[in-house]
C-alpha positions in Angstrom: 148.0 -59.2 89.1 145.0 -58.7 86.8 145.0 -59.7 83.2 144.7 -57.0 80.5 141.3 -58.4 79.4 140.0 -58.2 83.0 140.8 -54.5 83.4 138.0 -51.9 83.4 138.1 -49.2 80.7 138.1 -45.6 81.9 135.3 -43.3 80.8 131.6 -43.4 80.6 129.8 -46.7 79.9 128.2 -46.7 76.4 124.7 -45.5 76.2 123.7 -48.0 73.5 123.8 -51.7 73.9 125.6 -53.8 71.4 122.3 -54.8 69.8 121.3 -51.1 69.6 124.7 -50.3 67.9 124.1 -53.0 65.3 120.6 -51.6 64.7 122.0 -48.0 64.4 124.6 -49.1 61.9 121.9 -50.8 59.8 119.9 -47.5 59.9 123.1 -45.6 58.7 123.7 -48.1 55.9 120.2 -47.7 54.6 120.9 -44.1 54.0 119.6 -40.8 55.2 116.7 -40.7 52.8 115.5 -44.0 54.1 115.5 -42.4 57.6 113.2 -39.6 56.3 115.7 -36.9 55.2 115.5 -35.1 51.8 119.1 -36.0 50.8 121.2 -39.0 51.4 124.0 -37.2 53.2 124.6 -38.1 56.8 125.4 -35.0 58.9 126.2 -35.0 62.6 122.9 -33.2 63.4 120.9 -35.9 61.5 122.8 -38.7 63.2 122.1 -37.3 66.6 118.4 -36.8 65.7 118.1 -40.5 64.5 119.7 -41.7 67.7 117.3 -39.7 69.8 114.3 -40.9 67.9 115.2 -44.5 67.5 116.7 -45.2 71.0 115.6 -42.1 73.1 119.2 -41.4 73.9 121.2 -38.2 73.5 124.4 -39.6 72.0 127.1 -38.5 69.6 128.9 -41.6 68.4 132.4 -42.1 67.1 132.0 -45.3 65.2 134.7 -44.9 62.6 132.4 -43.3 60.0 133.9 -40.6 57.9 132.3 -37.8 55.9 131.4 -39.0 52.5 129.9 -37.4 49.4 127.7 -39.7 47.2 129.0 -40.4 43.7 126.8 -38.7 41.2 126.6 -41.2 38.4 123.7 -42.1 36.1 122.0 -45.3 37.0 122.2 -46.4 33.3 126.0 -46.0 33.3 127.7 -48.9 31.6 131.3 -49.1 32.8 132.3 -51.7 30.2 131.0 -49.6 27.3 132.9 -46.6 28.7 136.1 -48.5 28.9 135.7 -49.9 25.4 134.9 -46.4 24.0 138.1 -45.0 25.7 140.2 -47.7 24.1 138.6 -47.3 20.6 138.8 -43.5 20.8 142.4 -43.5 21.7 143.3 -45.9 18.8 141.5 -43.4 16.4 143.2 -40.3 17.8 146.7 -41.7 18.2 148.7 -41.2 15.0 151.5 -43.6 13.9 154.9 -42.0 13.9 156.1 -41.2 10.4 159.7 -42.1 10.1 160.1 -41.4 6.4 
């Protein structure tokens, strides 16, 4: 009887080596603009093109990446100042209850 670890997995063998997958993940994490695209959105067509160009392989990976939309926030955004302003603003707007 063979152990579970020793069993072969059904399906095609991967076209990218483990090292290539790591390199590909690094490319994805740098962003689409770093890969030469006009926006920083990764779309399937762009992913396929990057794999073809970088590894000379036609491949459509399923690596656990999900569709993401970049947050559109100003670089100068100060989260602490925003939180303070919200607290101050609420204190000014909130009226004490008049029980008299």
